C-alpha positions in Angstrom: 0.0 0.0 0.0 1.6 3.2 -1.2 1.3 6.8 -0.1 -0.6 8.9 -2.6 -2.0 12.4 -3.0 -5.8 12.9 -2.8 -7.7 16.0 -3.8 -11.2 17.3 -2.9 -12.8 19.6 -5.5 -15.1 22.3 -4.1 -17.8 23.5 -6.6 -20.8 25.7 -6.9 -22.9 23.7 -9.3 -25.7 25.5 -11.1 -28.6 24.3 -13.2 -26.7 23.5 -16.4 -25.1 20.0 -16.5 -22.9 21.1 -19.5 -21.6 24.2 -17.7 -21.0 22.2 -14.5 -19.1 19.5 -16.4 -16.9 22.2 -17.8 -16.3 23.7 -14.3 -15.5 20.2 -13.0 -13.0 19.6 -15.7 -11.1 22.8 -15.0 -10.9 22.0 -11.2 -10.0 18.3 -11.8 -7.2 19.4 -14.1 -5.9 21.8 -11.4 -6.0 18.9 -8.9 -4.0 16.6 -11.2 -1.5 19.4 -11.8 -0.9 19.5 -8.0 0.0 15.8 -8.1 -3.3 14.2 -7.0 -3.9 10.7 -8.2 -7.3 10.4 -6.6 -9.7 13.3 -7.1 -13.2 13.6 -5.6 -15.9 16.1 -6.7 -19.0 17.0 -4.6 -22.5 15.7 -4.3 -24.6 16.7 -7.3 -21.7 17.7 -9.4 -23.9 17.6 -12.5 -26.6 20.0 -11.4 -28.4 21.4 -8.3 -32.0 21.9 -9.4 -34.7 22.3 -6.7 -37.6 22.5 -9.1 -38.8 18.9 -9.8 -40.0 19.5 -13.3 -36.9 21.4 -14.3 -34.8 18.6 -12.9 -36.7 16.0 -14.8 -36.0 17.9 -18.0 -32.2 18.2 -17.3 -31.4 14.7 -15.9 -30.7 11.8 -18.1 -29.5 8.2 -18.2 -25.9 7.2 -17.3 -24.9 6.5 -20.9 -26.0 10.0 -22.0 -24.9 12.0 -18.9 -22.3 14.7 -19.7 -20.7 14.6 -16.3 -20.2 10.8 -16.6 -18.7 11.1 -20.1 -16.5 14.0 -19.1 -15.2 12.2 -16.0 -14.4 9.1 -17.9 -12.4 11.0 -20.4 -10.6 13.0 -17.8 -9.6 10.0 -15.7 -8.1 8.3 -18.8 -6.3 11.5 -20.1 -4.9 12.5 -16.7 -4.2 8.9 -15.5 -6.1 9.4 -12.2 -8.8 7.8 -10.1 -11.7 10.2 -10.5 -14.6 10.0 -8.0 -17.7 11.9 -9.1 -19.2 12.5 -5.7 -22.6 12.1 -7.2 -24.9 13.3 -9.9 -28.6 12.7 -10.7 -29.1 9.7 -12.9 -32.3 8.6 -14.6 -32.7 4.9 -13.9 -34.2 2.3 -16.3 -37.4 2.3 -14.2 -37.9 6.0 -14.6 -36.8 6.9 -11.1 -33.8 9.1 -10.2 -30.7 7.9 -8.3 -28.3 10.2 -6.4 -25.3 8.3 -7.8 -21.6 8.4 -7.2 -19.1 7.0 -9.7 -15.4 6.0 -9.5 -13.3 5.9 -12.7 -9.9 4.2 -13.1 -6.9 5.8 -14.7 -7.7 3.9 -17.9 -11.2 5.4 -18.0 -13.1 2.3 -17.0 -15.8 2.6 -14.3 -14.7 0.7 -11.2 -17.9 1.0 -9.3 -20.9 3.2 -8.4 -22.9 3.9 -5.3 -26.4 5.2 -4.8 -27.0 7.4 -1.8 -28.8 5.4 0.9 -30.2 8.0 3.3 -32.6 10.6 2.0 -32.4 14.2 3.2 -36.0 14.6 4.4 -35.9 17.5 7.0 -37.5 20.7 8.1 -34.9 23.3 9.4 -35.4 26.2 11.8 -34.8 28.8 9.1 -37.8 27.6 7.1 -35.9 25.4 4.7 -37.7 22.1 3.9 -36.2 19.3 2.0 -37.8 16.0 0.7 -35.1 14.2 -1.2 -37.2 11.0 -1.1 -39.8 12.8 -3.3 -37.4 12.8 -6.2 -34.8 10.1 -5.6 -34.9 6.4 -5.0 -32.6 5.5 -2.1 -29.7 3.0 -2.5 -29.6 -0.2 -0.5 -25.9 -1.2 -0.6 -22.8 0.2 0.9 -19.7 0.0 -1.3 -16.0 -0.6 -0.6 -13.5 -0.8 -3.4 -9.7 -0.5 -3.9 -7.6 2.4 -5.3 -3.8 2.5 -5.2 -3.8 -0.7 -3.0 -6.0 1.1 -0.4 -9.7 0.3 0.3 -12.2 3.2 -0.2 -15.7 3.3 1.4 -18.5 5.3 -0.2 -21.1 7.7 1.3 -22.9 10.8 0.2 -23.8 13.9 2.2 -26.7 13.0 4.6 -25.2 9.5 5.0 -22.7 11.3 7.3 -25.3 11.3 10.1 -25.5 7.5 10.1 -22.4 6.1 11.7 -23.4 2.5 11.2 -22.6 2.8 7.4 -19.1 4.0 8.1 -18.5 1.3 10.7 -19.7 -1.4 8.3 -17.3 -0.1 5.6 -14.4 0.1 8.0 -15.1 -3.4 9.2 -15.0 -4.4 5.5 -11.5 -3.0 5.3 -12.0 0.6 4.3 -9.0 2.8 5.3 -10.3 5.8 3.5 -13.9 7.0 3.8 -15.6 9.4 1.4 -18.4 11.9 2.0 -18.9 14.2 -1.0 -21.7 16.6 0.0 -23.9 19.6 -0.5 -24.5 20.5 3.1 -26.8 23.4 3.8 -25.2 26.4 5.3 -27.2 26.1 8.5 -26.4 22.4 9.1 -22.8 22.8 7.9 -22.1 25.6 10.4 -23.5 23.5 13.2 -22.2 20.0 12.5 -19.9 19.6 9.4 -16.5 19.7 11.0 -17.4 17.7 14.1 -19.2 14.9 12.3 -16.5 14.4 9.7 -13.8 14.3 12.4 -15.9 11.9 14.5 -16.4 9.5 11.6 -12.6 9.5 11.0 -11.8 9.0 14.7 -14.4 6.3 15.2 -13.1 4.2 12.4 -9.4 5.0 12.3 -9.7 6.1 8.7 -9.0 9.0 6.5 -12.1 11.0 5.6 -12.3 12.9 2.3 -15.3 15.3 1.8 -15.6 17.4 -1.3 -18.4 20.0 -0.9 -20.7 22.3 -2.7 -20.4 25.9 -1.5 -22.1 29.3 -1.8 -25.4 30.6 -3.2 -26.6 28.4 -6.1 -28.8 29.3 -9.1 -31.7 27.3 -7.7 -31.7 29.5 -4.5 -30.1 27.1 -2.1 -27.0 28.0 -0.1 -24.4 25.4 0.8 -21.6 25.5 3.3 -18.4 24.6 1.4 -15.4 23.9 3.7 -14.3 20.8 1.9 -12.1 18.7 4.2 -9.6 16.0 4.4 -9.2 14.5 7.9 -6.6 12.0 9.0 -7.3 8.8 11.0 -6.5 10.6 14.3 -9.2 13.2 13.6 -6.8 16.0 12.5 -7.8 18.3 9.7 -5.0 18.1 7.2 -6.6 20.1 4.4 -9.5 22.5 4.3 -11.1 25.0 1.9 -11.9 27.5 4.7 -14.6 29.2 2.6 -17.5 28.5 0.1 -15.8 29.4 -3.1 -14.7 26.9 -5.8 -11.3 25.5 -4.9 -9.0 22.4 -4.8 -7.5 21.0 -1.6 -4.8 18.3 -1.6 -3.3 16.1 1.1 -1.1 13.0 1.4 -2.9 9.8 2.2 -0.7 7.2 4.0 -2.4 3.9 4.7 0.1 3.2 7.5 -1.5 6.0 9.5 -4.9 4.2 9.5 -3.2 1.0 10.7 -1.4 2.9 13.4 -4.6 4.6 14.6 -6.4 1.2 14.8 -3.5 -0.3 16.8 -3.6 2.5 19.3 -7.4 2.5 19.7 -8.6 -0.9 18.6 -12.3 -0.2 18.9 -13.1 -2.0 15.6 -11.8 -5.2 17.3 -13.1 -4.5 20.7 -16.8 -4.0 19.8 -19.2 -6.5 21.4 -22.7 -7.5 20.6 -25.3 -6.4 23.1 -29.0 -6.0 23.6 -31.0 -2.9 24.8 -33.4 -3.2 27.7 -36.1 -0.6 26.9 -38.6 -1.8 29.4 -41.0 0.5 31.3 -39.5 2.6 34.0 -40.6 1.5 37.5 -43.6 3.4 38.8 -43.1 5.8 41.7 -45.0 5.1 45.0 -48.2 6.9 45.3 -48.4 7.7 41.5 -51.9 7.7 40.2 -52.9 4.7 38.2 
């Protein structure tokens, strides 16, 4: 397992997949010029479109998607592993998937991952999101190999479900990924602490490319793309919400070292939860 450079690309995707693909290409080229051999883009690289009808008109199947074809070409030309954090893909059954892709240096698609946990929330500032109204959730976690290192997949809201990351770490993942489009409100509250926690809990690197800024569809995302080491230290950050590239060195030995120091993956035990009724107080009315 060799040391390699990883990059997280921060974007501000609009409503045009063609324009977003061009923006992605420029930033991915910049990352490769900085020596990155693994490059990750954010959730919904292809387009952020809140209007359901407009989205239906813009999104297409995997074989026709401009982000997929651009990423495949870039991976082969630049000789890198290119991880499209996700883009909206029209499935054969007519439903949409929030789907991540990983392309090899020869342009072949290694694997894909459909976001499992749907962002269905009502926030204090009046924002309301129902991702499940537009997207079909995935049902399978994914771990694959790059540069001799095992990589686990997640997307955005998956970050709040630690069992996914634990399962992938137990399956051997030394690097975990969370490309995202976190809202500004939730990002300011929880982004850094959750990413660091998932890295610490699993003794793994955590790479999170983010969307940032005010988007054409009116949403505002937090930015602050991060790369965190297995001890929970932030080793690269875009400390803003503008488009950017961050790069850090990934050393698989650091994951092994963290797991030796705190062997919680090995020390976990099965248990049950007793959620029986609390005892009644004396004199309490029946």
